[in-house]
N, C-alpha and C positions, 0 to 999 in steps of 0.2 A: 226754388223757381227763380230763373234769371231771364232777362230779355223782355223787350217790349211786347212781343207777340204773346208770350205766356201770360203777361198781365192782362192783355186784352181778352184772351181766351177766358181767363178767370172772371173778369168783369162781365163778359157776354153771358157766360153760364150762370153767374149769380143773378143777373137781371132776368134771364129767361126761366130759370128753374128754381130759384129761391132755395138753393140746396142747404142742407144742414152742414155738409162739408163738401169741399171740392179741392182736389189736389191736381196740379198740372206739372208734369215733368217733361223737359226738353230731351228727347232721345235723338236728336239730329246728328250728333257726333257718331252714333252707332250706325248711321245710314249714309255717311259721306261717300260720295261716288255712286250712290244708288239713284234710281229714278226720283225726281222731285228734289234732290240735293246733290247734283252732279259735281258741283264745285266745293262742297263741304262747308258752305257758308252758314248753314244752320237755320234754326227757327222754322223748320219744315215738318218735323215728325215729333209727335207728342203722345204721352200716355196721360189719360184723364181718368180719375176716380171720382165719381160724384155720387153723393147720397141725397136724394130728393124725394119728398112726398109726391111730386109730380109724376113719378114713375109708377105709382100705384095703379094696378089694374092694366098695365101696358106690358106687352111682350118686348123681347129684345130689340126687334126691328123698329118698333114704334119709339122706344127709348132712344135708339141711335138717331132716328130722324129728328127728334126734338133737339138733340145736340148738334147735328149737322145743320139744321135750320138756323139755330142760334149762332153758328159760326160760319154762315155763308159768306160774309165779308172777308173773313180770314182765308177761306178757301180761294176766294177770287184774287187774293193778293199773295199767294205763295204757300199757304198751308197745304201740305201734300197728303199726310196720313195721320190717323188717330188710332191708338189702341185704347178701347173704352172698357171701363168697369163701372156699370151703372146700376145702382141699388136703391130700394126704398129704405127708409130708416129701419123698418122691421127686418128686412133682409140683411142689412149691414150688422144689426145687433146679433142676429142668428149666426152670421158668419164669423163675427168677432168671438162669440161664445164657443164656436166650434174650434177656433184656433187656440183659445186660452184655456 
């Protein structure tokens, strides 16, 4: 994870979600010239994988709203797009077991 925005995203999600884990990857280079990153400057497109007990009992859209609410200041200052994988600790353990 590099860049100031990635660090701010991580901090905001840690404060809002108290996640067991959170990973933030800057995918901006893959979107150079696209909407939200026309000049290829970066720090606009991210993939986030968060595992948090706050997601328990919530559907996909509710989980995404929690993340988008936590990152409202980033969206207001140039964050354009997120790819999200949001799981509870139980879901994360089940998917890890299925992979291994």
